[in-house]
A tleap script that builds the chain and sets N, CA, C and O, in Angstrom:
source leaprc.protein.ff14SB
mol = sequence {
  NMET GLU THR GLY PHE PRO ASP PHE ASP GLU
  GLY ASN PHE ASP ALA GLN VAL LEU GLN ARG
  PRO GLY LEU THR LEU VAL ASP VAL TRP ALA
  GLU TRP CYS VAL PRO CYS LYS GLN MET ALA
  ARG LEU LEU ASP GLY LEU ALA ALA GLU LEU
  PRO ALA GLY VAL ARG ILE GLY LYS LEU ASP
  ALA ASP ARG ASN ARG ALA LEU VAL GLU ARG
  TYR GLY VAL ARG ALA VAL PRO ALA LEU LEU
  PHE PHE LYS ASP GLY ALA LEU VAL GLU MET
  ARG THR GLY VAL ASP ARG ARG GLN VAL LEU
  LYS LYS ALA ILE GLU SER HIE CALA
}
set mol.1.N position { 2.536 7.671 11.215 }
set mol.1.CA position { 1.545 8.452 10.505 }
set mol.1.C position { 0.173 7.878 10.838 }
set mol.1.O position { -0.051 6.674 10.718 }
set mol.2.N position { -0.724 8.732 11.250 }
set mol.2.CA position { -2.040 8.290 11.706 }
set mol.2.C position { -3.035 8.278 10.552 }
set mol.2.O position { -3.329 9.323 9.971 }
set mol.3.N position { -3.546 7.111 10.223 }
set mol.3.CA position { -4.604 6.974 9.220 }
set mol.3.C position { -5.597 5.950 9.748 }
set mol.3.O position { -5.391 5.355 10.806 }
set mol.4.N position { -6.647 5.758 9.017 }
set mol.4.CA position { -7.625 4.747 9.409 }
set mol.4.C position { -7.270 3.360 8.913 }
set mol.4.O position { -8.051 2.425 9.090 }
set mol.5.N position { -6.115 3.207 8.300 }
set mol.5.CA position { -5.713 1.929 7.726 }
set mol.5.C position { -4.903 1.113 8.719 }
set mol.5.O position { -4.190 1.677 9.549 }
set mol.6.N position { -5.006 -0.219 8.641 }
set mol.6.CA position { -4.212 -1.057 9.552 }
set mol.6.C position { -2.718 -0.967 9.225 }
set mol.6.O position { -2.329 -0.678 8.093 }
set mol.7.N position { -1.911 -1.217 10.227 }
set mol.7.CA position { -0.461 -1.273 10.052 }
set mol.7.C position { -0.043 -2.707 9.781 }
set mol.7.O position { -0.387 -3.622 10.529 }
set mol.8.N position { 0.702 -2.889 8.702 }
set mol.8.CA position { 1.307 -4.179 8.418 }
set mol.8.C position { 2.743 -4.134 8.904 }
set mol.8.O position { 3.383 -3.083 8.891 }
set mol.9.N position { 3.245 -5.287 9.333 }
set mol.9.CA position { 4.642 -5.377 9.753 }
set mol.9.C position { 5.132 -6.798 9.503 }
set mol.9.O position { 4.390 -7.651 9.016 }
set mol.10.N position { 6.379 -7.033 9.841 }
set mol.10.CA position { 6.964 -8.349 9.575 }
set mol.10.C position { 6.250 -9.458 10.334 }
set mol.10.O position { 6.288 -10.614 9.912 }
set mol.11.N position { 5.603 -9.130 11.442 }
set mol.11.CA position { 4.907 -10.133 12.231 }
set mol.11.C position { 3.541 -10.528 11.692 }
set mol.11.O position { 3.095 -11.655 11.907 }
set mol.12.N position { 2.865 -9.608 10.988 }
set mol.12.CA position { 1.507 -9.919 10.526 }
set mol.12.C position { 1.352 -9.915 9.007 }
set mol.12.O position { 0.256 -10.164 8.504 }
set mol.13.N position { 2.417 -9.638 8.275 }
set mol.13.CA position { 2.337 -9.462 6.828 }
set mol.13.C position { 1.803 -10.702 6.113 }
set mol.13.O position { 0.918 -10.586 5.265 }
set mol.14.N position { 2.314 -11.861 6.435 }
set mol.14.CA position { 1.858 -13.077 5.758 }
set mol.14.C position { 0.360 -13.278 5.946 }
set mol.14.O position { -0.356 -13.524 4.975 }
set mol.15.N position { -0.122 -13.177 7.178 }
set mol.15.CA position { -1.540 -13.406 7.459 }
set mol.15.C position { -2.422 -12.300 6.890 }
set mol.15.O position { -3.507 -12.580 6.381 }
set mol.16.N position { -1.973 -11.052 6.970 }
set mol.16.CA position { -2.807 -9.922 6.577 }
set mol.16.C position { -2.758 -9.592 5.083 }
set mol.16.O position { -3.669 -8.954 4.556 }
set mol.17.N position { -1.687 -10.031 4.402 }
set mol.17.CA position { -1.527 -9.686 2.991 }
set mol.17.C position { -1.429 -10.931 2.107 }
set mol.17.O position { -2.217 -11.098 1.176 }
set mol.18.N position { -0.471 -11.792 2.396 }
set mol.18.CA position { -0.198 -12.916 1.506 }
set mol.18.C position { -1.249 -14.015 1.562 }
set mol.18.O position { -1.456 -14.719 0.574 }
set mol.19.N position { -1.908 -14.171 2.689 }
set mol.19.CA position { -2.909 -15.223 2.825 }
set mol.19.C position { -4.338 -14.697 2.663 }
set mol.19.O position { -5.300 -15.423 2.914 }
set mol.20.N position { -4.470 -13.468 2.254 }
set mol.20.CA position { -5.793 -12.852 2.129 }
set mol.20.C position { -6.240 -12.841 0.668 }
set mol.20.O position { -5.481 -12.418 -0.204 }
set mol.21.N position { -7.469 -13.303 0.387 }
set mol.21.CA position { -7.982 -13.234 -0.988 }
set mol.21.C position { -8.331 -11.800 -1.370 }
set mol.21.O position { -8.554 -10.951 -0.506 }
set mol.22.N position { -8.374 -11.548 -2.652 }
set mol.22.CA position { -8.740 -10.224 -3.138 }
set mol.22.C position { -7.538 -9.303 -3.248 }
set mol.22.O position { -6.390 -9.744 -3.202 }
set mol.23.N position { -7.825 -8.012 -3.395 }
set mol.23.CA position { -6.784 -7.005 -3.592 }
set mol.23.C position { -6.438 -6.314 -2.283 }
set mol.23.O position { -7.310 -5.797 -1.585 }
set mol.24.N position { -5.164 -6.315 -1.969 }
set mol.24.CA position { -4.654 -5.591 -0.807 }
set mol.24.C position { -3.587 -4.625 -1.301 }
set mol.24.O position { -2.651 -5.017 -1.997 }
set mol.25.N position { -3.740 -3.360 -0.932 }
set mol.25.CA position { -2.751 -2.337 -1.256 }
set mol.25.C position { -1.890 -2.089 -0.031 }
set mol.25.O position { -2.401 -1.855 1.064 }
set mol.26.N position { -0.588 -2.142 -0.225 }
set mol.26.CA position { 0.341 -1.892 0.864 }
set mol.26.C position { 1.044 -0.570 0.576 }
set mol.26.O position { 1.835 -0.461 -0.361 }
set mol.27.N position { 0.745 0.420 1.388 }
set mol.27.CA position { 1.344 1.746 1.263 }
set mol.27.C position { 2.631 1.756 2.079 }
set mol.27.O position { 2.592 1.797 3.308 }
set mol.28.N position { 3.774 1.717 1.389 }
set mol.28.CA position { 5.082 1.724 2.055 }
set mol.28.C position { 5.488 3.177 2.240 }
set mol.28.O position { 5.564 3.937 1.273 }
set mol.29.N position { 5.746 3.559 3.477 }
set mol.29.CA position { 5.984 4.955 3.813 }
set mol.29.C position { 7.100 5.076 4.839 }
set mol.29.O position { 7.588 4.077 5.367 }
set mol.30.N position { 7.496 6.317 5.114 }
set mol.30.CA position { 8.452 6.611 6.177 }
set mol.30.C position { 8.053 7.940 6.817 }
set mol.30.O position { 7.528 8.830 6.149 }
set mol.31.N position { 8.303 8.057 8.089 }
set mol.31.CA position { 7.904 9.247 8.849 }
set mol.31.C position { 8.514 10.529 8.276 }
set mol.31.O position { 7.856 11.569 8.273 }
set mol.32.N position { 9.721 10.476 7.805 }
set mol.32.CA position { 10.454 11.641 7.304 }
set mol.32.C position { 10.077 12.029 5.880 }
set mol.32.O position { 10.555 13.047 5.378 }
set mol.33.N position { 9.242 11.251 5.225 }
set mol.33.CA position { 8.934 11.393 3.797 }
set mol.33.C position { 7.712 12.289 3.584 }
set mol.33.O position { 6.591 11.897 3.908 }
set mol.34.N position { 7.926 13.487 3.043 }
set mol.34.CA position { 6.816 14.411 2.785 }
set mol.34.C position { 5.851 13.866 1.728 }
set mol.34.O position { 4.641 13.935 1.941 }
set mol.35.N position { 6.330 13.327 0.593 }
set mol.35.CA position { 5.386 12.755 -0.369 }
set mol.35.C position { 4.559 11.599 0.210 }
set mol.35.O position { 3.447 11.348 -0.254 }
set mol.36.N position { 5.085 10.901 1.208 }
set mol.36.CA position { 4.325 9.827 1.851 }
set mol.36.C position { 3.065 10.374 2.519 }
set mol.36.O position { 2.025 9.716 2.525 }
set mol.37.N position { 3.160 11.559 3.071 }
set mol.37.CA position { 1.993 12.183 3.691 }
set mol.37.C position { 0.958 12.549 2.623 }
set mol.37.O position { -0.245 12.451 2.865 }
set mol.38.N position { 1.422 12.966 1.452 }
set mol.38.CA position { 0.515 13.242 0.337 }
set mol.38.C position { -0.194 11.954 -0.093 }
set mol.38.O position { -1.402 11.951 -0.332 }
set mol.39.N position { 0.568 10.868 -0.187 }
set mol.39.CA position { -0.016 9.583 -0.576 }
set mol.39.C position { -1.068 9.149 0.440 }
set mol.39.O position { -2.129 8.657 0.058 }
set mol.40.N position { -0.787 9.325 1.722 }
set mol.40.CA position { -1.742 8.939 2.769 }
set mol.40.C position { -3.054 9.711 2.618 }
set mol.40.O position { -4.134 9.132 2.736 }
set mol.41.N position { -2.960 11.007 2.358 }
set mol.41.CA position { -4.179 11.814 2.166 }
set mol.41.C position { -4.933 11.356 0.917 }
set mol.41.O position { -6.162 11.282 0.918 }
set mol.42.N position { -4.199 11.053 -0.135 }
set mol.42.CA position { -4.815 10.585 -1.377 }
set mol.42.C position { -5.568 9.275 -1.154 }
set mol.42.O position { -6.711 9.131 -1.587 }
set mol.43.N position { -4.929 8.324 -0.482 }
set mol.43.CA position { -5.574 7.038 -0.208 }
set mol.43.C position { -6.771 7.195 0.722 }
set mol.43.O position { -7.791 6.530 0.539 }
set mol.44.N position { -6.652 8.071 1.722 }
set mol.44.CA position { -7.787 8.345 2.617 }
set mol.44.C position { -8.987 8.834 1.808 }
set mol.44.O position { -10.117 8.402 2.041 }
set mol.45.N position { -8.738 9.730 0.865 }
set mol.45.CA position { -9.805 10.281 0.050 }
set mol.45.C position { -10.406 9.276 -0.909 }
set mol.45.O position { -11.598 9.342 -1.209 }
set mol.46.N position { -9.605 8.353 -1.391 }
set mol.46.CA position { -10.078 7.352 -2.344 }
set mol.46.C position { -10.776 6.162 -1.689 }
set mol.46.O position { -11.563 5.478 -2.344 }
set mol.47.N position { -10.513 5.912 -0.453 }
set mol.47.CA position { -10.954 4.684 0.213 }
set mol.47.C position { -12.448 4.420 0.044 }
set mol.47.O position { -12.846 3.283 -0.209 }
set mol.48.N position { -13.270 5.439 0.179 }
set mol.48.CA position { -14.722 5.252 0.098 }
set mol.48.C position { -15.192 4.957 -1.326 }
set mol.48.O position { -16.297 4.448 -1.518 }
set mol.49.N position { -14.368 5.270 -2.322 }
set mol.49.CA position { -14.760 5.089 -3.722 }
set mol.49.C position { -14.274 3.772 -4.318 }
set mol.49.O position { -14.619 3.446 -5.454 }
set mol.50.N position { -13.487 3.019 -3.578 }
set mol.50.CA position { -12.889 1.807 -4.131 }
set mol.50.C position { -13.891 0.653 -4.153 }
set mol.50.O position { -14.824 0.618 -3.351 }
set mol.51.N position { -13.692 -0.288 -5.075 }
set mol.51.CA position { -14.578 -1.451 -5.128 }
set mol.51.C position { -14.584 -2.212 -3.796 }
set mol.51.O position { -13.601 -2.212 -3.055 }
set mol.52.N position { -15.702 -2.846 -3.521 }
set mol.52.CA position { -15.837 -3.624 -2.288 }
set mol.52.C position { -14.742 -4.683 -2.213 }
set mol.52.O position { -14.389 -5.298 -3.219 }
set mol.53.N position { -14.218 -4.887 -1.027 }
set mol.53.CA position { -13.216 -5.921 -0.822 }
set mol.53.C position { -11.787 -5.461 -0.974 }
set mol.53.O position { -10.871 -6.194 -0.602 }
set mol.54.N position { -11.556 -4.258 -1.512 }
set mol.54.CA position { -10.188 -3.744 -1.616 }
set mol.54.C position { -9.752 -3.284 -0.235 }
set mol.54.O position { -10.457 -2.529 0.433 }
set mol.55.N position { -8.590 -3.743 0.180 }
set mol.55.CA position { -8.072 -3.417 1.506 }
set mol.55.C position { -6.787 -2.616 1.361 }
set mol.55.O position { -5.958 -2.907 0.499 }
set mol.56.N position { -6.629 -1.611 2.204 }
set mol.56.CA position { -5.426 -0.780 2.208 }
set mol.56.C position { -4.787 -0.878 3.581 }
set mol.56.O position { -5.479 -0.838 4.598 }
set mol.57.N position { -3.462 -1.006 3.613 }
set mol.57.CA position { -2.728 -1.005 4.870 }
set mol.57.C position { -1.408 -0.281 4.710 }
set mol.57.O position { -0.940 -0.061 3.593 }
set mol.58.N position { -0.811 0.087 5.831 }
set mol.58.CA position { 0.428 0.855 5.853 }
set mol.58.C position { 1.590 -0.042 6.283 }
set mol.58.O position { 1.429 -0.928 7.122 }
set mol.59.N position { 2.763 0.204 5.692 }
set mol.59.CA position { 3.980 -0.509 6.066 }
set mol.59.C position { 5.084 0.520 6.257 }
set mol.59.O position { 5.503 1.167 5.298 }
set mol.60.N position { 5.554 0.673 7.482 }
set mol.60.CA position { 6.635 1.608 7.795 }
set mol.60.C position { 7.953 1.031 7.276 }
set mol.60.O position { 8.436 0.015 7.775 }
set mol.61.N position { 8.524 1.690 6.271 }
set mol.61.CA position { 9.743 1.188 5.620 }
set mol.61.C position { 10.925 1.115 6.580 }
set mol.61.O position { 11.738 0.195 6.493 }
set mol.62.N position { 11.026 2.069 7.489 }
set mol.62.CA position { 12.166 2.096 8.404 }
set mol.62.C position { 12.111 0.985 9.450 }
set mol.62.O position { 13.152 0.533 9.927 }
set mol.63.N position { 10.934 0.551 9.803 }
set mol.63.CA position { 10.772 -0.483 10.836 }
set mol.63.C position { 10.627 -1.892 10.278 }
set mol.63.O position { 10.595 -2.861 11.037 }
set mol.64.N position { 10.539 -2.011 8.960 }
set mol.64.CA position { 10.305 -3.317 8.327 }
set mol.64.C position { 11.247 -3.520 7.148 }
set mol.64.O position { 10.817 -3.812 6.032 }
set mol.65.N position { 12.532 -3.360 7.415 }
set mol.65.CA position { 13.554 -3.413 6.358 }
set mol.65.C position { 13.547 -4.739 5.598 }
set mol.65.O position { 13.772 -4.759 4.388 }
set mol.66.N position { 13.291 -5.838 6.293 }
set mol.66.CA position { 13.312 -7.140 5.618 }
set mol.66.C position { 12.233 -7.207 4.533 }
set mol.66.O position { 12.483 -7.727 3.446 }
set mol.67.N position { 11.043 -6.690 4.819 }
set mol.67.CA position { 9.972 -6.691 3.820 }
set mol.67.C position { 10.275 -5.722 2.681 }
set mol.67.O position { 9.990 -6.017 1.521 }
set mol.68.N position { 10.839 -4.592 3.002 }
set mol.68.CA position { 11.207 -3.608 1.983 }
set mol.68.C position { 12.216 -4.227 1.015 }
set mol.68.O position { 12.094 -4.076 -0.201 }
set mol.69.N position { 13.195 -4.912 1.555 }
set mol.69.CA position { 14.202 -5.564 0.715 }
set mol.69.C position { 13.602 -6.739 -0.058 }
set mol.69.O position { 13.906 -6.932 -1.235 }
set mol.70.N position { 12.761 -7.512 0.599 }
set mol.70.CA position { 12.132 -8.682 -0.036 }
set mol.70.C position { 11.364 -8.312 -1.304 }
set mol.70.O position { 11.362 -9.064 -2.278 }
set mol.71.N position { 10.714 -7.148 -1.284 }
set mol.71.CA position { 9.912 -6.731 -2.430 }
set mol.71.C position { 10.599 -5.679 -3.299 }
set mol.71.O position { 9.977 -5.119 -4.202 }
set mol.72.N position { 11.857 -5.411 -3.039 }
set mol.72.CA position { 12.634 -4.530 -3.906 }
set mol.72.C position { 12.206 -3.078 -3.892 }
set mol.72.O position { 12.363 -2.375 -4.889 }
set mol.73.N position { 11.669 -2.623 -2.777 }
set mol.73.CA position { 11.267 -1.219 -2.674 }
set mol.73.C position { 12.524 -0.374 -2.532 }
set mol.73.O position { 13.294 -0.550 -1.587 }
set mol.74.N position { 12.728 0.535 -3.462 }
set mol.74.CA position { 13.929 1.374 -3.464 }
set mol.74.C position { 13.644 2.837 -3.148 }
set mol.74.O position { 14.569 3.617 -2.925 }
set mol.75.N position { 12.369 3.208 -3.130 }
set mol.75.CA position { 11.979 4.589 -2.846 }
set mol.75.C position { 10.600 4.590 -2.205 }
set mol.75.O position { 9.782 3.703 -2.449 }
set mol.76.N position { 10.361 5.600 -1.383 }
set mol.76.CA position { 9.045 5.780 -0.777 }
set mol.76.C position { 8.508 7.147 -1.194 }
set mol.76.O position { 9.294 8.072 -1.402 }
set mol.77.N position { 7.210 7.294 -1.321 }
set mol.77.CA position { 6.207 6.269 -1.091 }
set mol.77.C position { 6.192 5.233 -2.214 }
set mol.77.O position { 6.487 5.527 -3.373 }
set mol.78.N position { 5.841 4.032 -1.829 }
set mol.78.CA position { 5.639 2.955 -2.792 }
set mol.78.C position { 4.296 2.314 -2.475 }
set mol.78.O position { 3.903 2.205 -1.314 }
set mol.79.N position { 3.617 1.902 -3.498 }
set mol.79.CA position { 2.335 1.232 -3.324 }
set mol.79.C position { 2.449 -0.143 -3.968 }
set mol.79.O position { 2.658 -0.264 -5.175 }
set mol.80.N position { 2.306 -1.184 -3.134 }
set mol.80.CA position { 2.389 -2.562 -3.604 }
set mol.80.C position { 0.976 -3.108 -3.741 }
set mol.80.O position { 0.169 -3.000 -2.818 }
set mol.81.N position { 0.683 -3.690 -4.883 }
set mol.81.CA position { -0.632 -4.262 -5.162 }
set mol.81.C position { -0.509 -5.778 -5.055 }
set mol.81.O position { 0.195 -6.401 -5.850 }
set mol.82.N position { -1.186 -6.371 -4.084 }
set mol.82.CA position { -1.204 -7.826 -3.917 }
set mol.82.C position { -2.596 -8.333 -4.263 }
set mol.82.O position { -3.586 -7.903 -3.672 }
set mol.83.N position { -2.666 -9.247 -5.220 }
set mol.83.CA position { -3.940 -9.863 -5.611 }
set mol.83.C position { -3.878 -11.332 -5.230 }
set mol.83.O position { -3.040 -12.076 -5.739 }
set mol.84.N position { -4.755 -11.747 -4.343 }
set mol.84.CA position { -4.783 -13.128 -3.855 }
set mol.84.C position { -3.401 -13.570 -3.360 }
set mol.84.O position { -2.984 -14.706 -3.584 }
set mol.85.N position { -2.706 -12.660 -2.691 }
set mol.85.CA position { -1.416 -12.971 -2.078 }
set mol.85.C position { -0.205 -12.821 -2.970 }
set mol.85.O position { 0.921 -12.989 -2.501 }
set mol.86.N position { -0.398 -12.509 -4.252 }
set mol.86.CA position { 0.732 -12.359 -5.179 }
set mol.86.C position { 0.930 -10.886 -5.529 }
set mol.86.O position { -0.037 -10.170 -5.787 }
set mol.87.N position { 2.169 -10.442 -5.538 }
set mol.87.CA position { 2.480 -9.081 -5.943 }
set mol.87.C position { 2.233 -8.951 -7.444 }
set mol.87.O position { 2.855 -9.653 -8.242 }
set mol.88.N position { 1.321 -8.051 -7.829 }
set mol.88.CA position { 0.986 -7.888 -9.239 }
set mol.88.C position { 1.428 -6.544 -9.805 }
set mol.88.O position { 1.502 -6.380 -11.023 }
set mol.89.N position { 1.720 -5.585 -8.938 }
set mol.89.CA position { 2.190 -4.278 -9.401 }
set mol.89.C position { 2.828 -3.529 -8.251 }
set mol.89.O position { 2.450 -3.690 -7.090 }
set mol.90.N position { 3.823 -2.691 -8.605 }
set mol.90.CA position { 4.423 -1.779 -7.635 }
set mol.90.C position { 4.545 -0.418 -8.305 }
set mol.90.O position { 5.030 -0.301 -9.430 }
set mol.91.N position { 4.095 0.605 -7.590 }
set mol.91.CA position { 4.199 1.979 -8.078 }
set mol.91.C position { 4.965 2.787 -7.047 }
set mol.91.O position { 4.807 2.582 -5.843 }
set mol.92.N position { 5.788 3.698 -7.518 }
set mol.92.CA position { 6.497 4.586 -6.598 }
set mol.92.C position { 6.108 6.024 -6.903 }
set mol.92.O position { 5.718 6.360 -8.021 }
set mol.93.N position { 6.222 6.856 -5.888 }
set mol.93.CA position { 5.844 8.254 -6.044 }
set mol.93.C position { 4.357 8.439 -5.829 }
set mol.93.O position { 3.631 7.494 -5.520 }
set mol.94.N position { 3.922 9.669 -5.997 }
set mol.94.CA position { 2.518 10.019 -5.798 }
set mol.94.C position { 1.890 10.276 -7.164 }
set mol.94.O position { 2.303 11.182 -7.888 }
set mol.95.N position { 0.894 9.476 -7.504 }
set mol.95.CA position { 0.166 9.644 -8.767 }
set mol.95.C position { -0.992 10.615 -8.575 }
set mol.95.O position { -1.385 10.927 -7.450 }
set mol.96.N position { -1.525 11.083 -9.691 }
set mol.96.CA position { -2.763 11.850 -9.632 }
set mol.96.C position { -3.883 10.917 -9.181 }
set mol.96.O position { -3.818 9.705 -9.390 }
set mol.97.N position { -4.884 11.479 -8.576 }
set mol.97.CA position { -6.005 10.719 -8.009 }
set mol.97.C position { -6.637 9.765 -9.030 }
set mol.97.O position { -6.796 8.578 -8.745 }
set mol.98.N position { -6.993 10.265 -10.200 }
set mol.98.CA position { -7.677 9.440 -11.189 }
set mol.98.C position { -6.775 8.331 -11.730 }
set mol.98.O position { -7.251 7.232 -12.015 }
set mol.99.N position { -5.494 8.605 -11.871 }
set mol.99.CA position { -4.540 7.585 -12.339 }
set mol.99.C position { -4.463 6.454 -11.328 }
set mol.99.O position { -4.492 5.277 -11.688 }
set mol.100.N position { -4.365 6.824 -10.062 }
set mol.100.CA position { -4.275 5.807 -9.001 }
set mol.100.C position { -5.579 5.028 -8.892 }
set mol.100.O position { -5.556 3.807 -8.740 }
set mol.101.N position { -6.706 5.711 -8.967 }
set mol.101.CA position { -8.007 5.019 -8.880 }
set mol.101.C position { -8.150 4.007 -10.015 }
set mol.101.O position { -8.608 2.887 -9.791 }
set mol.102.N position { -7.763 4.393 -11.226 }
set mol.102.CA position { -7.858 3.504 -12.374 }
set mol.102.C position { -6.944 2.294 -12.198 }
set mol.102.O position { -7.331 1.176 -12.535 }
set mol.103.N position { -5.737 2.505 -11.673 }
set mol.103.CA position { -4.806 1.399 -11.438 }
set mol.103.C position { -5.389 0.411 -10.424 }
set mol.103.O position { -5.301 -0.802 -10.616 }
set mol.104.N position { -5.971 0.919 -9.369 }
set mol.104.CA position { -6.574 0.066 -8.342 }
set mol.104.C position { -7.737 -0.729 -8.943 }
set mol.104.O position { -7.832 -1.942 -8.756 }
set mol.105.N position { -8.600 -0.047 -9.650 }
set mol.105.CA position { -9.764 -0.719 -10.243 }
set mol.105.C position { -9.368 -1.786 -11.249 }
set mol.105.O position { -10.087 -2.771 -11.418 }
set mol.106.N position { -8.237 -1.606 -11.918 }
set mol.106.CA position { -7.797 -2.597 -12.904 }
set mol.106.C position { -7.411 -3.929 -12.262 }
set mol.106.O position { -7.394 -4.957 -12.938 }
set mol.107.N position { -7.102 -3.921 -10.974 }
set mol.107.CA position { -6.715 -5.145 -10.265 }
set mol.107.C position { -7.821 -5.698 -9.379 }
set mol.107.O position { -7.731 -6.833 -8.911 }
set mol.108.N position { -8.862 -4.907 -9.144 }
set mol.108.CA position { -9.913 -5.306 -8.191 }
set mol.108.C position { -10.802 -6.417 -8.705 }
set mol.108.O position { -11.721 -6.846 -8.007 }
savepdb mol mol.pdb
quit
């Protein structure tokens, strides 16, 4: 799925997510998942409105099974919120824009 967000994978996850200060959102998706495409559009639209320093990246669930299992992702789309390298929240499904924006701001 083509977005302006970086791709996270098993090779760069520690450096790009766990060792990074601040809030990082990991959008767990799959190519076959229609709601994942909705989530991608939602995040694209929200990106410019988010507090400074919030980072968003994509994680292909089918290509990164070890990470999906490590964080207990059971459905896609899933959005993992990492604050200073620690998982602080996980949401599944597609939320309304304002609900998602408020959730992000609460961790920023």
